[in-house]
Biopython code that builds the backbone (N, CA, C, O; Angstrom):
import numpy as np
from Bio.PDB.StructureBuilder import StructureBuilder

atoms = [
    (1, "MET", "N", (-20.526, -29.145, 33.198)),
    (1, "MET", "CA", (-21.609, -29.372, 32.239)),
    (1, "MET", "C", (-21.336, -28.578, 30.979)),
    (1, "MET", "O", (-21.162, -27.361, 31.029)),
    (2, "THR", "N", (-21.298, -29.256, 29.866)),
    (2, "THR", "CA", (-21.065, -28.616, 28.575)),
    (2, "THR", "C", (-22.404, -28.125, 28.037)),
    (2, "THR", "O", (-23.366, -28.887, 27.940)),
    (3, "GLU", "N", (-22.452, -26.857, 27.693)),
    (3, "GLU", "CA", (-23.717, -26.243, 27.262)),
    (3, "GLU", "C", (-24.357, -26.941, 26.066)),
    (3, "GLU", "O", (-25.581, -27.057, 26.009)),
    (4, "ASN", "N", (-23.553, -27.409, 25.110)),
    (4, "ASN", "CA", (-24.155, -27.963, 23.897)),
    (4, "ASN", "C", (-24.468, -29.451, 24.004)),
    (4, "ASN", "O", (-25.012, -30.027, 23.062)),
    (5, "LYS", "N", (-24.141, -30.082, 25.117)),
    (5, "LYS", "CA", (-24.468, -31.493, 25.302)),
    (5, "LYS", "C", (-25.517, -31.623, 26.395)),
    (5, "LYS", "O", (-25.306, -31.168, 27.519)),
    (6, "PRO", "N", (-26.641, -32.239, 26.070)),
    (6, "PRO", "CA", (-27.758, -32.273, 27.022)),
    (6, "PRO", "C", (-27.615, -33.309, 28.134)),
    (6, "PRO", "O", (-26.750, -34.184, 28.113)),
    (7, "THR", "N", (-28.505, -33.158, 29.095)),
    (7, "THR", "CA", (-28.719, -34.137, 30.149)),
    (7, "THR", "C", (-29.874, -35.026, 29.710)),
    (7, "THR", "O", (-30.893, -34.534, 29.225)),
    (8, "LEU", "N", (-29.715, -36.328, 29.879)),
    (8, "LEU", "CA", (-30.768, -37.285, 29.577)),
    (8, "LEU", "C", (-31.396, -37.752, 30.884)),
    (8, "LEU", "O", (-30.721, -38.318, 31.744)),
    (9, "VAL", "N", (-32.694, -37.510, 31.021)),
    (9, "VAL", "CA", (-33.453, -37.962, 32.190)),
    (9, "VAL", "C", (-34.123, -39.282, 31.818)),
    (9, "VAL", "O", (-34.953, -39.329, 30.910)),
    (10, "ILE", "N", (-33.759, -40.350, 32.523)),
    (10, "ILE", "CA", (-34.372, -41.658, 32.265)),
    (10, "ILE", "C", (-35.345, -41.966, 33.389)),
    (10, "ILE", "O", (-35.001, -41.919, 34.571)),
    (11, "GLY", "N", (-36.583, -42.287, 32.983)),
    (11, "GLY", "CA", (-37.660, -42.496, 33.948)),
    (11, "GLY", "C", (-38.547, -41.264, 33.999)),
    (11, "GLY", "O", (-39.244, -41.030, 34.987)),
    (12, "ALA", "N", (-38.518, -40.475, 32.925)),
    (12, "ALA", "CA", (-39.263, -39.218, 32.861)),
    (12, "ALA", "C", (-40.767, -39.455, 32.936)),
    (12, "ALA", "O", (-41.277, -40.459, 32.439)),
    (13, "SER", "N", (-41.465, -38.517, 33.563)),
    (13, "SER", "CA", (-42.909, -38.621, 33.751)),
    (13, "SER", "C", (-43.557, -37.237, 33.641)),
    (13, "SER", "O", (-42.973, -36.228, 34.036)),
    (14, "GLU", "N", (-44.768, -37.216, 33.101)),
    (14, "GLU", "CA", (-45.540, -35.967, 33.059)),
    (14, "GLU", "C", (-46.141, -35.632, 34.421)),
    (14, "GLU", "O", (-46.612, -34.513, 34.624)),
    (15, "ASN", "N", (-46.134, -36.575, 35.349)),
    (15, "ASN", "CA", (-46.719, -36.385, 36.677)),
    (15, "ASN", "C", (-45.850, -35.385, 37.462)),
    (15, "ASN", "O", (-44.687, -35.667, 37.750)),
    (16, "PRO", "N", (-46.417, -34.219, 37.805)),
    (16, "PRO", "CA", (-45.626, -33.196, 38.496)),
    (16, "PRO", "C", (-45.156, -33.596, 39.892)),
    (16, "PRO", "O", (-44.303, -32.920, 40.468)),
    (17, "ASP", "N", (-45.699, -34.685, 40.448)),
    (17, "ASP", "CA", (-45.263, -35.159, 41.762)),
    (17, "ASP", "C", (-44.033, -36.056, 41.684)),
    (17, "ASP", "O", (-43.429, -36.367, 42.711)),
    (18, "ARG", "N", (-43.657, -36.475, 40.482)),
    (18, "ARG", "CA", (-42.513, -37.376, 40.318)),
    (18, "ARG", "C", (-41.211, -36.575, 40.287)),
    (18, "ARG", "O", (-41.148, -35.491, 39.707)),
    (19, "TYR", "N", (-40.175, -37.127, 40.920)),
    (19, "TYR", "CA", (-38.889, -36.424, 40.965)),
    (19, "TYR", "C", (-38.297, -36.221, 39.572)),
    (19, "TYR", "O", (-37.616, -35.225, 39.330)),
    (20, "SER", "N", (-38.549, -37.154, 38.657)),
    (20, "SER", "CA", (-38.037, -36.972, 37.299)),
    (20, "SER", "C", (-38.635, -35.723, 36.653)),
    (20, "SER", "O", (-37.949, -35.006, 35.925)),
    (21, "ASN", "N", (-39.911, -35.468, 36.920)),
    (21, "ASN", "CA", (-40.584, -34.286, 36.390)),
    (21, "ASN", "C", (-39.992, -33.020, 37.015)),
    (21, "ASN", "O", (-39.727, -32.039, 36.319)),
    (22, "ILE", "N", (-39.792, -33.052, 38.315)),
    (22, "ILE", "CA", (-39.205, -31.905, 39.018)),
    (22, "ILE", "C", (-37.798, -31.639, 38.477)),
    (22, "ILE", "O", (-37.399, -30.489, 38.292)),
    (23, "ALA", "N", (-37.050, -32.724, 38.228)),
    (23, "ALA", "CA", (-35.689, -32.571, 37.704)),
    (23, "ALA", "C", (-35.691, -31.931, 36.318)),
    (23, "ALA", "O", (-34.876, -31.050, 36.045)),
    (24, "ILE", "N", (-36.601, -32.364, 35.440)),
    (24, "ILE", "CA", (-36.681, -31.765, 34.103)),
    (24, "ILE", "C", (-36.951, -30.271, 34.227)),
    (24, "ILE", "O", (-36.294, -29.459, 33.577)),
    (25, "ASN", "N", (-37.914, -29.915, 35.058)),
    (25, "ASN", "CA", (-38.241, -28.500, 35.250)),
    (25, "ASN", "C", (-37.051, -27.715, 35.800)),
    (25, "ASN", "O", (-36.773, -26.607, 35.342)),
    (26, "MET", "N", (-36.353, -28.283, 36.778)),
    (26, "MET", "CA", (-35.226, -27.566, 37.375)),
    (26, "MET", "C", (-34.063, -27.449, 36.386)),
    (26, "MET", "O", (-33.424, -26.400, 36.301)),
    (27, "LEU", "N", (-33.789, -28.518, 35.643)),
    (27, "LEU", "CA", (-32.729, -28.454, 34.620)),
    (27, "LEU", "C", (-33.040, -27.358, 33.606)),
    (27, "LEU", "O", (-32.144, -26.624, 33.189)),
    (28, "ARG", "N", (-34.298, -27.247, 33.213)),
    (28, "ARG", "CA", (-34.695, -26.198, 32.258)),
    (28, "ARG", "C", (-34.595, -24.817, 32.917)),
    (28, "ARG", "O", (-34.205, -23.849, 32.266)),
    (29, "ASP", "N", (-34.947, -24.723, 34.213)),
    (29, "ASP", "CA", (-34.798, -23.454, 34.935)),
    (29, "ASP", "C", (-33.350, -22.980, 34.886)),
    (29, "ASP", "O", (-33.082, -21.780, 34.817)),
    (30, "TYR", "N", (-32.409, -23.943, 34.922)),
    (30, "TYR", "CA", (-30.986, -23.631, 34.870)),
    (30, "TYR", "C", (-30.490, -23.487, 33.423)),
    (30, "TYR", "O", (-29.288, -23.392, 33.175)),
    (31, "LYS", "N", (-31.437, -23.474, 32.476)),
    (31, "LYS", "CA", (-31.139, -23.272, 31.050)),
    (31, "LYS", "C", (-30.303, -24.401, 30.446)),
    (31, "LYS", "O", (-29.560, -24.184, 29.488)),
    (32, "LEU", "N", (-30.425, -25.600, 31.004)),
    (32, "LEU", "CA", (-29.705, -26.746, 30.471)),
    (32, "LEU", "C", (-30.576, -27.475, 29.461)),
    (32, "LEU", "O", (-31.797, -27.530, 29.608)),
    (33, "GLN", "N", (-29.945, -28.035, 28.433)),
    (33, "GLN", "CA", (-30.669, -28.844, 27.452)),
    (33, "GLN", "C", (-31.053, -30.165, 28.098)),
    (33, "GLN", "O", (-30.281, -30.736, 28.867)),
    (34, "VAL", "N", (-32.251, -30.650, 27.783)),
    (34, "VAL", "CA", (-32.747, -31.876, 28.397)),
    (34, "VAL", "C", (-33.356, -32.780, 27.330)),
    (34, "VAL", "O", (-34.122, -32.334, 26.475)),
    (35, "LEU", "N", (-33.000, -34.049, 27.400)),
    (35, "LEU", "CA", (-33.671, -35.114, 26.659)),
    (35, "LEU", "C", (-34.335, -35.985, 27.717)),
    (35, "LEU", "O", (-33.846, -36.069, 28.844)),
    (36, "ALA", "N", (-35.436, -36.628, 27.370)),
    (36, "ALA", "CA", (-36.166, -37.407, 28.364)),
    (36, "ALA", "C", (-36.686, -38.704, 27.763)),
    (36, "ALA", "O", (-37.192, -38.730, 26.641)),
    (37, "VAL", "N", (-36.551, -39.780, 28.533)),
    (37, "VAL", "CA", (-37.051, -41.087, 28.135)),
    (37, "VAL", "C", (-37.932, -41.608, 29.268)),
    (37, "VAL", "O", (-37.564, -41.547, 30.441)),
    (38, "GLY", "N", (-39.096, -42.117, 28.892)),
    (38, "GLY", "CA", (-40.021, -42.659, 29.890)),
    (38, "GLY", "C", (-40.810, -43.818, 29.328)),
    (38, "GLY", "O", (-40.635, -44.203, 28.172)),
    (39, "ASN", "N", (-41.685, -44.376, 30.157)),
    (39, "ASN", "CA", (-42.550, -45.486, 29.721)),
    (39, "ASN", "C", (-43.589, -45.036, 28.705)),
    (39, "ASN", "O", (-44.020, -45.807, 27.847)),
    (40, "LYS", "N", (-43.983, -43.766, 28.820)),
    (40, "LYS", "CA", (-45.002, -43.207, 27.926)),
    (40, "LYS", "C", (-44.479, -41.908, 27.324)),
    (40, "LYS", "O", (-43.732, -41.173, 27.970)),
    (41, "THR", "N", (-44.874, -41.630, 26.084)),
    (41, "THR", "CA", (-44.519, -40.352, 25.496)),
    (41, "THR", "C", (-45.321, -39.254, 26.185)),
    (41, "THR", "O", (-46.390, -39.509, 26.739)),
    (42, "GLY", "N", (-44.808, -38.060, 26.146)),
    (42, "GLY", "CA", (-45.480, -36.929, 26.762)),
    (42, "GLY", "C", (-44.617, -35.701, 26.639)),
    (42, "GLY", "O", (-43.723, -35.629, 25.796)),
    (43, "ARG", "N", (-44.897, -34.727, 27.498)),
    (43, "ARG", "CA", (-44.170, -33.464, 27.426)),
    (43, "ARG", "C", (-44.122, -32.821, 28.806)),
    (43, "ARG", "O", (-45.113, -32.809, 29.537)),
    (44, "VAL", "N", (-42.958, -32.290, 29.147)),
    (44, "VAL", "CA", (-42.778, -31.482, 30.351)),
    (44, "VAL", "C", (-42.163, -30.182, 29.866)),
    (44, "VAL", "O", (-41.026, -30.155, 29.393)),
    (45, "ARG", "N", (-42.928, -29.103, 29.989)),
    (45, "ARG", "CA", (-42.510, -27.810, 29.440)),
    (45, "ARG", "C", (-42.196, -27.969, 27.961)),
    (45, "ARG", "O", (-43.063, -28.357, 27.178)),
    (46, "ASP", "N", (-40.952, -27.669, 27.573)),
    (46, "ASP", "CA", (-40.582, -27.768, 26.161)),
    (46, "ASP", "C", (-39.807, -29.052, 25.863)),
    (46, "ASP", "O", (-39.158, -29.160, 24.822)),
    (47, "VAL", "N", (-39.872, -30.017, 26.768)),
    (47, "VAL", "CA", (-39.115, -31.264, 26.631)),
    (47, "VAL", "C", (-40.073, -32.410, 26.294)),
    (47, "VAL", "O", (-41.004, -32.696, 27.047)),
    (48, "ASN", "N", (-39.833, -33.053, 25.167)),
    (48, "ASN", "CA", (-40.625, -34.217, 24.790)),
    (48, "ASN", "C", (-40.099, -35.448, 25.508)),
    (48, "ASN", "O", (-38.891, -35.683, 25.551)),
    (49, "ILE", "N", (-41.007, -36.231, 26.069)),
    (49, "ILE", "CA", (-40.641, -37.517, 26.654)),
    (49, "ILE", "C", (-40.816, -38.560, 25.561)),
    (49, "ILE", "O", (-41.903, -38.725, 25.007)),
    (50, "GLU", "N", (-39.734, -39.258, 25.262)),
    (50, "GLU", "CA", (-39.737, -40.289, 24.226)),
    (50, "GLU", "C", (-39.681, -41.662, 24.871)),
    (50, "GLU", "O", (-39.280, -41.798, 26.027)),
    (51, "LYS", "N", (-40.085, -42.684, 24.115)),
    (51, "LYS", "CA", (-39.984, -44.057, 24.612)),
    (51, "LYS", "C", (-38.674, -44.700, 24.170)),
    (51, "LYS", "O", (-38.254, -45.708, 24.740)),
    (52, "GLU", "N", (-38.032, -44.131, 23.168)),
    (52, "GLU", "CA", (-36.776, -44.675, 22.636)),
    (52, "GLU", "C", (-35.596, -43.832, 23.108)),
    (52, "GLU", "O", (-35.712, -42.619, 23.280)),
    (53, "MET", "N", (-34.469, -44.490, 23.311)),
    (53, "MET", "CA", (-33.249, -43.786, 23.705)),
    (53, "MET", "C", (-32.757, -42.910, 22.559)),
    (53, "MET", "O", (-32.856, -43.297, 21.395)),
    (54, "PRO", "N", (-32.224, -41.729, 22.883)),
    (54, "PRO", "CA", (-31.670, -40.862, 21.837)),
    (54, "PRO", "C", (-30.375, -41.453, 21.293)),
    (54, "PRO", "O", (-29.747, -42.297, 21.931)),
    (55, "LYS", "N", (-29.991, -41.002, 20.119)),
    (55, "LYS", "CA", (-28.738, -41.446, 19.513)),
    (55, "LYS", "C", (-27.672, -40.356, 19.629)),
    (55, "LYS", "O", (-26.506, -40.591, 19.313)),
    (56, "SER", "N", (-28.067, -39.172, 20.078)),
    (56, "SER", "CA", (-27.186, -38.010, 20.080)),
    (56, "SER", "C", (-26.254, -37.999, 21.284)),
    (56, "SER", "O", (-26.412, -38.773, 22.227)),
    (57, "ASP", "N", (-25.272, -37.094, 21.223)),
    (57, "ASP", "CA", (-24.337, -36.898, 22.325)),
    (57, "ASP", "C", (-25.071, -36.473, 23.586)),
    (57, "ASP", "O", (-25.975, -35.639, 23.547)),
    (58, "VAL", "N", (-24.671, -37.053, 24.690)),
    (58, "VAL", "CA", (-25.251, -36.723, 25.992)),
    (58, "VAL", "C", (-24.099, -36.506, 26.968)),
    (58, "VAL", "O", (-23.162, -37.302, 27.015)),
    (59, "ASP", "N", (-24.171, -35.442, 27.736)),
    (59, "ASP", "CA", (-23.150, -35.157, 28.751)),
    (59, "ASP", "C", (-23.403, -35.973, 30.004)),
    (59, "ASP", "O", (-22.505, -36.640, 30.519)),
    (60, "THR", "N", (-24.646, -35.914, 30.493)),
    (60, "THR", "CA", (-25.016, -36.524, 31.769)),
    (60, "THR", "C", (-26.295, -37.326, 31.602)),
    (60, "THR", "O", (-27.237, -36.888, 30.943)),
    (61, "VAL", "N", (-26.316, -38.514, 32.211)),
    (61, "VAL", "CA", (-27.549, -39.296, 32.320)),
    (61, "VAL", "C", (-27.934, -39.265, 33.791)),
    (61, "VAL", "O", (-27.109, -39.556, 34.656)),
    (62, "THR", "N", (-29.179, -38.915, 34.078)),
    (62, "THR", "CA", (-29.670, -38.942, 35.457)),
    (62, "THR", "C", (-30.807, -39.953, 35.526)),
    (62, "THR", "O", (-31.800, -39.848, 34.806)),
    (63, "LEU", "N", (-30.639, -40.931, 36.407)),
    (63, "LEU", "CA", (-31.554, -42.069, 36.473)),
    (63, "LEU", "C", (-32.658, -41.877, 37.510)),
    (63, "LEU", "O", (-32.417, -41.467, 38.646)),
    (64, "TYR", "N", (-33.880, -42.190, 37.074)),
    (64, "TYR", "CA", (-35.055, -42.194, 37.960)),
    (64, "TYR", "C", (-35.821, -43.503, 37.777)),
    (64, "TYR", "O", (-37.051, -43.522, 37.822)),
    (65, "VAL", "N", (-35.084, -44.597, 37.569)),
    (65, "VAL", "CA", (-35.695, -45.923, 37.475)),
    (65, "VAL", "C", (-34.970, -46.849, 38.448)),
    (65, "VAL", "O", (-33.757, -46.748, 38.630)),
    (66, "SER", "N", (-35.725, -47.748, 39.068)),
    (66, "SER", "CA", (-35.162, -48.659, 40.062)),
    (66, "SER", "C", (-34.165, -49.608, 39.388)),
    (66, "SER", "O", (-34.233, -49.820, 38.177)),
    (67, "PRO", "N", (-33.251, -50.173, 40.161)),
    (67, "PRO", "CA", (-32.269, -51.086, 39.580)),
    (67, "PRO", "C", (-32.892, -52.202, 38.737)),
    (67, "PRO", "O", (-32.356, -52.545, 37.684)),
    (68, "LYS", "N", (-34.017, -52.773, 39.184)),
    (68, "LYS", "CA", (-34.622, -53.876, 38.416)),
    (68, "LYS", "C", (-35.163, -53.397, 37.066)),
    (68, "LYS", "O", (-35.330, -54.198, 36.147)),
    (69, "ASN", "N", (-35.435, -52.102, 36.944)),
    (69, "ASN", "CA", (-35.932, -51.551, 35.679)),
    (69, "ASN", "C", (-34.831, -50.908, 34.838)),
    (69, "ASN", "O", (-35.111, -50.307, 33.801)),
    (70, "GLN", "N", (-33.592, -51.033, 35.278)),
    (70, "GLN", "CA", (-32.474, -50.438, 34.533)),
    (70, "GLN", "C", (-31.916, -51.354, 33.454)),
    (70, "GLN", "O", (-31.196, -50.892, 32.569)),
    (71, "THR", "N", (-32.234, -52.640, 33.510)),
    (71, "THR", "CA", (-31.626, -53.633, 32.626)),
    (71, "THR", "C", (-31.661, -53.226, 31.151)),
    (71, "THR", "O", (-30.643, -53.310, 30.465)),
    (72, "ASN", "N", (-32.814, -52.789, 30.661)),
    (72, "ASN", "CA", (-32.942, -52.432, 29.242)),
    (72, "ASN", "C", (-32.203, -51.153, 28.879)),
    (72, "ASN", "O", (-32.047, -50.842, 27.698)),
    (73, "PHE", "N", (-31.750, -50.413, 29.875)),
    (73, "PHE", "CA", (-31.052, -49.152, 29.613)),
    (73, "PHE", "C", (-29.528, -49.285, 29.638)),
    (73, "PHE", "O", (-28.820, -48.395, 29.167)),
    (74, "ILE", "N", (-29.026, -50.384, 30.182)),
    (74, "ILE", "CA", (-27.574, -50.508, 30.381)),
    (74, "ILE", "C", (-26.808, -50.381, 29.068)),
    (74, "ILE", "O", (-25.940, -49.517, 28.945)),
    (75, "GLU", "N", (-27.110, -51.217, 28.096)),
    (75, "GLU", "CA", (-26.372, -51.172, 26.817)),
    (75, "GLU", "C", (-26.560, -49.837, 26.098)),
    (75, "GLU", "O", (-25.577, -49.267, 25.624)),
    (76, "PRO", "N", (-27.795, -49.313, 25.999)),
    (76, "PRO", "CA", (-27.950, -48.011, 25.332)),
    (76, "PRO", "C", (-27.184, -46.877, 26.021)),
    (76, "PRO", "O", (-26.648, -45.995, 25.349)),
    (77, "ILE", "N", (-27.130, -46.895, 27.345)),
    (77, "ILE", "CA", (-26.381, -45.853, 28.059)),
    (77, "ILE", "C", (-24.885, -46.013, 27.787)),
    (77, "ILE", "O", (-24.194, -45.028, 27.528)),
    (78, "LEU", "N", (-24.386, -47.239, 27.845)),
    (78, "LEU", "CA", (-22.973, -47.472, 27.539)),
    (78, "LEU", "C", (-22.650, -47.010, 26.117)),
    (78, "LEU", "O", (-21.581, -46.450, 25.873)),
    (79, "ALA", "N", (-23.568, -47.244, 25.184)),
    (79, "ALA", "CA", (-23.351, -46.841, 23.790)),
    (79, "ALA", "C", (-23.317, -45.317, 23.624)),
    (79, "ALA", "O", (-22.624, -44.802, 22.747)),
    (80, "LEU", "N", (-24.067, -44.597, 24.469)),
    (80, "LEU", "CA", (-24.074, -43.129, 24.400)),
    (80, "LEU", "C", (-22.754, -42.521, 24.872)),
    (80, "LEU", "O", (-22.405, -41.404, 24.492)),
    (81, "LYS", "N", (-22.029, -43.264, 25.700)),
    (81, "LYS", "CA", (-20.762, -42.780, 26.264)),
    (81, "LYS", "C", (-20.891, -41.396, 26.926)),
    (81, "LYS", "O", (-20.157, -40.472, 26.575)),
    (82, "PRO", "N", (-21.818, -41.256, 27.875)),
    (82, "PRO", "CA", (-21.939, -39.964, 28.560)),
    (82, "PRO", "C", (-20.707, -39.714, 29.425)),
    (82, "PRO", "O", (-19.951, -40.636, 29.731)),
    (83, "LYS", "N", (-20.516, -38.453, 29.813)),
    (83, "LYS", "CA", (-19.413, -38.117, 30.711)),
    (83, "LYS", "C", (-19.664, -38.719, 32.097)),
    (83, "LYS", "O", (-18.740, -39.180, 32.767)),
    (84, "ARG", "N", (-20.952, -38.701, 32.516)),
    (84, "ARG", "CA", (-21.282, -39.200, 33.856)),
    (84, "ARG", "C", (-22.716, -39.696, 33.905)),
    (84, "ARG", "O", (-23.555, -39.334, 33.080)),
    (85, "VAL", "N", (-22.971, -40.543, 34.906)),
    (85, "VAL", "CA", (-24.315, -41.046, 35.183)),
    (85, "VAL", "C", (-24.597, -40.781, 36.654)),
    (85, "VAL", "O", (-23.809, -41.149, 37.525)),
    (86, "ILE", "N", (-25.724, -40.140, 36.920)),
    (86, "ILE", "CA", (-26.139, -39.846, 38.289)),
    (86, "ILE", "C", (-27.189, -40.874, 38.705)),
    (86, "ILE", "O", (-28.241, -41.004, 38.080)),
    (87, "PHE", "N", (-26.872, -41.601, 39.781)),
    (87, "PHE", "CA", (-27.816, -42.539, 40.378)),
    (87, "PHE", "C", (-28.527, -41.787, 41.501)),
    (87, "PHE", "O", (-27.968, -41.605, 42.582)),
    (88, "ASN", "N", (-29.765, -41.351, 41.241)),
    (88, "ASN", "CA", (-30.545, -40.641, 42.244)),
    (88, "ASN", "C", (-30.972, -41.614, 43.345)),
    (88, "ASN", "O", (-30.930, -42.826, 43.135)),
    (89, "PRO", "N", (-31.385, -41.106, 44.523)),
    (89, "PRO", "CA", (-31.790, -41.993, 45.617)),
    (89, "PRO", "C", (-32.816, -43.034, 45.160)),
    (89, "PRO", "O", (-33.822, -42.708, 44.530)),
    (90, "GLY", "N", (-32.532, -44.290, 45.495)),
    (90, "GLY", "CA", (-33.413, -45.388, 45.110)),
    (90, "GLY", "C", (-33.024, -46.053, 43.800)),
    (90, "GLY", "O", (-33.601, -47.076, 43.431)),
    (91, "THR", "N", (-32.048, -45.482, 43.090)),
    (91, "THR", "CA", (-31.635, -46.065, 41.806)),
    (91, "THR", "C", (-30.242, -46.679, 41.875)),
    (91, "THR", "O", (-29.736, -47.181, 40.871)),
    (92, "GLU", "N", (-29.619, -46.644, 43.047)),
    (92, "GLU", "CA", (-28.248, -47.126, 43.197)),
    (92, "GLU", "C", (-28.137, -48.563, 42.692)),
    (92, "GLU", "O", (-28.973, -49.410, 43.005)),
    (93, "ASN", "N", (-27.083, -48.825, 41.901)),
    (93, "ASN", "CA", (-26.896, -50.131, 41.283)),
    (93, "ASN", "C", (-25.397, -50.350, 41.114)),
    (93, "ASN", "O", (-24.800, -49.905, 40.133)),
    (94, "GLN", "N", (-24.802, -51.035, 42.075)),
    (94, "GLN", "CA", (-23.345, -51.198, 42.106)),
    (94, "GLN", "C", (-22.817, -51.909, 40.861)),
    (94, "GLN", "O", (-21.782, -51.525, 40.315)),
    (95, "GLU", "N", (-23.525, -52.940, 40.415)),
    (95, "GLU", "CA", (-23.083, -53.703, 39.241)),
    (95, "GLU", "C", (-23.047, -52.821, 37.992)),
    (95, "GLU", "O", (-22.069, -52.841, 37.245)),
    (96, "PHE", "N", (-24.103, -52.055, 37.769)),
    (96, "PHE", "CA", (-24.170, -51.152, 36.619)),
    (96, "PHE", "C", (-23.105, -50.062, 36.752)),
    (96, "PHE", "O", (-22.446, -49.713, 35.772)),
    (97, "ALA", "N", (-22.939, -49.530, 37.957)),
    (97, "ALA", "CA", (-21.923, -48.491, 38.182)),
    (97, "ALA", "C", (-20.534, -49.010, 37.821)),
    (97, "ALA", "O", (-19.733, -48.285, 37.230)),
    (98, "GLN", "N", (-20.249, -50.253, 38.171)),
    (98, "GLN", "CA", (-18.939, -50.832, 37.844)),
    (98, "GLN", "C", (-18.752, -50.971, 36.337)),
    (98, "GLN", "O", (-17.656, -50.748, 35.824)),
    (99, "GLN", "N", (-19.829, -51.342, 35.619)),
    (99, "GLN", "CA", (-19.751, -51.431, 34.158)),
    (99, "GLN", "C", (-19.452, -50.054, 33.564)),
    (99, "GLN", "O", (-18.624, -49.930, 32.661)),
    (100, "LEU", "N", (-20.121, -49.032, 34.068)),
    (100, "LEU", "CA", (-19.910, -47.676, 33.569)),
    (100, "LEU", "C", (-18.475, -47.224, 33.824)),
    (100, "LEU", "O", (-17.806, -46.704, 32.931)),
    (101, "GLU", "N", (-18.015, -47.429, 35.055)),
    (101, "GLU", "CA", (-16.671, -46.988, 35.418)),
    (101, "GLU", "C", (-15.608, -47.726, 34.613)),
    (101, "GLU", "O", (-14.561, -47.156, 34.306)),
    (102, "ALA", "N", (-15.864, -48.993, 34.265)),
    (102, "ALA", "CA", (-14.928, -49.763, 33.437)),
    (102, "ALA", "C", (-14.800, -49.147, 32.040)),
    (102, "ALA", "O", (-13.795, -49.341, 31.356)),
    (103, "GLN", "N", (-15.829, -48.404, 31.628)),
    (103, "GLN", "CA", (-15.815, -47.714, 30.327)),
    (103, "GLN", "C", (-15.342, -46.261, 30.453)),
    (103, "GLN", "O", (-15.392, -45.503, 29.485)),
    (104, "GLY", "N", (-14.889, -45.883, 31.640)),
    (104, "GLY", "CA", (-14.392, -44.520, 31.845)),
    (104, "GLY", "C", (-15.480, -43.494, 32.070)),
    (104, "GLY", "O", (-15.246, -42.295, 31.920)),
    (105, "ILE", "N", (-16.682, -43.958, 32.434)),
    (105, "ILE", "CA", (-17.812, -43.059, 32.677)),
    (105, "ILE", "C", (-17.936, -42.840, 34.183)),
    (105, "ILE", "O", (-18.034, -43.795, 34.953)),
    (106, "GLU", "N", (-17.931, -41.577, 34.592)),
    (106, "GLU", "CA", (-18.048, -41.231, 36.009)),
    (106, "GLU", "C", (-19.433, -41.612, 36.519)),
    (106, "GLU", "O", (-20.431, -41.397, 35.832)),
    (107, "THR", "N", (-19.495, -42.176, 37.724)),
    (107, "THR", "CA", (-20.782, -42.465, 38.355)),
    (107, "THR", "C", (-20.869, -41.697, 39.664)),
    (107, "THR", "O", (-19.893, -41.581, 40.406)),
    (108, "ILE", "N", (-22.059, -41.178, 39.929)),
    (108, "ILE", "CA", (-22.289, -40.380, 41.126)),
    (108, "ILE", "C", (-23.577, -40.867, 41.778)),
    (108, "ILE", "O", (-24.610, -40.954, 41.115)),
    (109, "GLU", "N", (-23.528, -41.185, 43.068)),
    (109, "GLU", "CA", (-24.744, -41.476, 43.826)),
    (109, "GLU", "C", (-25.112, -40.187, 44.537)),
    (109, "GLU", "O", (-24.515, -39.827, 45.552)),
    (110, "ALA", "N", (-26.102, -39.498, 43.988)),
    (110, "ALA", "CA", (-26.485, -38.189, 44.514)),
    (110, "ALA", "C", (-27.863, -37.832, 43.989)),
    (110, "ALA", "O", (-28.441, -38.548, 43.172)),
    (111, "CYS", "N", (-28.372, -36.724, 44.469)),
    (111, "CYS", "CA", (-29.661, -36.210, 44.005)),
    (111, "CYS", "C", (-29.417, -35.066, 43.030)),
    (111, "CYS", "O", (-28.798, -34.060, 43.378)),
    (112, "THR", "N", (-29.903, -35.230, 41.823)),
    (112, "THR", "CA", (-29.743, -34.190, 40.798)),
    (112, "THR", "C", (-30.253, -32.842, 41.298)),
    (112, "THR", "O", (-29.626, -31.810, 41.059)),
    (113, "LEU", "N", (-31.393, -32.850, 41.991)),
    (113, "LEU", "CA", (-31.993, -31.598, 42.472)),
    (113, "LEU", "C", (-31.058, -30.893, 43.451)),
    (113, "LEU", "O", (-30.860, -29.681, 43.366)),
    (114, "VAL", "N", (-30.484, -31.660, 44.381)),
    (114, "VAL", "CA", (-29.555, -31.079, 45.362)),
    (114, "VAL", "C", (-28.290, -30.589, 44.659)),
    (114, "VAL", "O", (-27.771, -29.520, 44.982)),
    (115, "MET", "N", (-27.797, -31.372, 43.699)),
    (115, "MET", "CA", (-26.589, -30.963, 42.958)),
    (115, "MET", "C", (-26.822, -29.621, 42.250)),
    (115, "MET", "O", (-25.957, -28.745, 42.270)),
    (116, "LEU", "N", (-27.985, -29.468, 41.630)),
    (116, "LEU", "CA", (-28.296, -28.210, 40.943)),
    (116, "LEU", "C", (-28.365, -27.055, 41.934)),
    (116, "LEU", "O", (-27.766, -26.001, 41.717)),
    (117, "ARG", "N", (-29.102, -27.261, 43.023)),
    (117, "ARG", "CA", (-29.311, -26.196, 44.010)),
    (117, "ARG", "C", (-28.021, -25.768, 44.696)),
    (117, "ARG", "O", (-27.886, -24.614, 45.103)),
    (118, "THR", "N", (-27.070, -26.694, 44.827)),
    (118, "THR", "CA", (-25.843, -26.378, 45.550)),
    (118, "THR", "C", (-24.670, -26.069, 44.623)),
    (118, "THR", "O", (-23.534, -25.947, 45.083)),
    (119, "GLY", "N", (-24.934, -25.942, 43.324)),
    (119, "GLY", "CA", (-23.887, -25.582, 42.375)),
    (119, "GLY", "C", (-22.896, -26.694, 42.096)),
    (119, "GLY", "O", (-21.795, -26.425, 41.615)),
    (120, "GLN", "N", (-23.256, -27.942, 42.386)),
    (120, "GLN", "CA", (-22.353, -29.071, 42.149)),
    (120, "GLN", "C", (-22.641, -29.786, 40.840)),
    (120, "GLN", "O", (-21.967, -30.763, 40.514)),
    (121, "TYR", "N", (-23.632, -29.318, 40.081)),
    (121, "TYR", "CA", (-24.010, -29.996, 38.855)),
    (121, "TYR", "C", (-22.987, -29.744, 37.780)),
    (121, "TYR", "O", (-23.133, -30.237, 36.661)),
]
sb = StructureBuilder()
sb.init_structure("model")
sb.init_model(0)
sb.init_chain("A")
sb.init_seg("    ")
for serial, (resi, resn, name, xyz) in enumerate(atoms, 1):
    if name == "N":
        sb.init_residue(resn, " ", resi, " ")
    sb.init_atom(name, np.array(xyz, "f"), 0.0, 1.0, " ", f" {name:<3s}", serial, name[0])
structure = sb.get_structure()
């Protein structure tokens, strides 16, 4: 993880029971920069949830949206050219993963929270 390139959380929510919210909090606990995109604008700690995809450099995209809701994110994610995309449990999408890998973007089917806790992030 490159310190100056943030992680983008897609499917971000202000609801503290949602895994995307827990992930934002944990990423910030680890002092990582976070960008967040969700259905509604809002805020988790010092992270603004936006409805539009960022245009800036992103190291990692971590997905918290189901495969059927990923369609509108495919082209914007490919355009960001992140180093990797993490498909959290329930977001696995083989077709999208193949598109990413064809562009040289690493794909990981894993839990961001577990990766952080076990030093694999």
